[in-house]
N, C-alpha and C positions, 0 to 999 in steps of 0.2 A: 967659854963664857957666852951666854946667849945675849944678843942685842935685840932691841925693840925695833920692829919694822912695821911699816904700813904700805900696802899696795892698793892702788886704785886701778881696776881694769874695766874696760868697756867691751861689751859683747854686742852682737847683732841684735837690733831691737825687736825682730820678729820671731825670736825663738819661742818654742812652746815650753810649758811648765816642766815637762819631763827633761827636756834638754838643759834647762836652767838648773834644775835640781842635780842633774848628773854632773854638770860643770862645777857647781859649788862643792859637791861631794868629792870630786877629783882634786880640787884645790886643797881641801881639808886633808885628804889622804896623802897628798904630797908632803904637807907640813908634818903630819904624824910620822910618815915613813922616814923623814930626815931628822927625826927627834926634835922637831920644833914644838913650840907651845902655842897652840891656837887660842886667840883671845876673843875675836869678834868678826862677824861678817854681816855687813849691812847692804841691803838692796836700796840704792838711791833712786831707782826707777829710770824710766826712759826720758832722755833729755836731748835737746838739739845740740849737735856738735858745733864747735866754732868754725869748722871748715869740713867739707866732705872728705871722708876717709873710705877708700875702696867703694866709692859710689854710695855710701851710706851718709845720710844727713842727720840721722838720729842714732842714739846708742843707749843701751841699758848699762848704767854705772853700778859698780860694786866696790865697797870699801872693805878692805881686809886688814885686820890688825893681828900681829903674831910676834912671837919671840923666836929667834933662831940665829944661825950663823951664815957666813958667806956661801958655803956650798949649798945651803938650803935656798938662798936667794937665786943662785945660779941655776939650780934645777927647776925652781918654780918659774923663773922667767923663760927658761928653755922650753918648758912644757906649754906655757901660755903662748909663746911665739909659734909653736908648731900647731896650735889649735886654730882651725879656720874660723871658728865662731868668735874668737877674741879679736877685736879690732885694734885696741891699744892697751898698754899697761904701763905702770910706772911704780917702782918700789923706792921707798925712801927710808933711811935709817933715822929714827927719832931719838933724841937725847934724853928726854924725860917724858913721863906719862902725861899726855894732854887729852883733853876732851876733843873728840873728833868734831869737826864743824858739822852742824846739822844740815842735812840735805835741803837745798833750796826747793821750795814748793813752787812749781810753775802753775800759773793760772790755767784753768781748763780752756782750750781754744773755743769750745762751743758756747761757753758762758760769756756773753757780751756784757761789758760794764753797764750798769743801769744809769740812766740820766737822773740827775738830782731832781727832786720834786720842784716844780715851779712854785714860786711864792704867790699866794693869792693876790689878785689885783686889788689895789686899794681904790676907793671911790673918790679920793681927793683929787 
């Protein structure tokens, strides 16, 4: 019986598009080869990490949702652990289908908040 799982993994923030596509394809291939049922892969973008990991202060987050069994999780985590591009990962078994939390949108660091317009001075 297949169980529902979600995995969030963090990769190095400075990887090129080809490396990212290759890594995502590899993850999907692992799920397919272990007879898992791939559901969703979301790129949550680059975010600041809570604490530095391997001298990285930012990382690109991916959300992966799939159905599978324990050997699939073991193989997926083994392969993520061996990949130098992956900084961290965590897999969780979910009990029922839930909507994934929307990725938080970070404000652009270059865009400074604008000051509110000053109220026109009154003549009184």
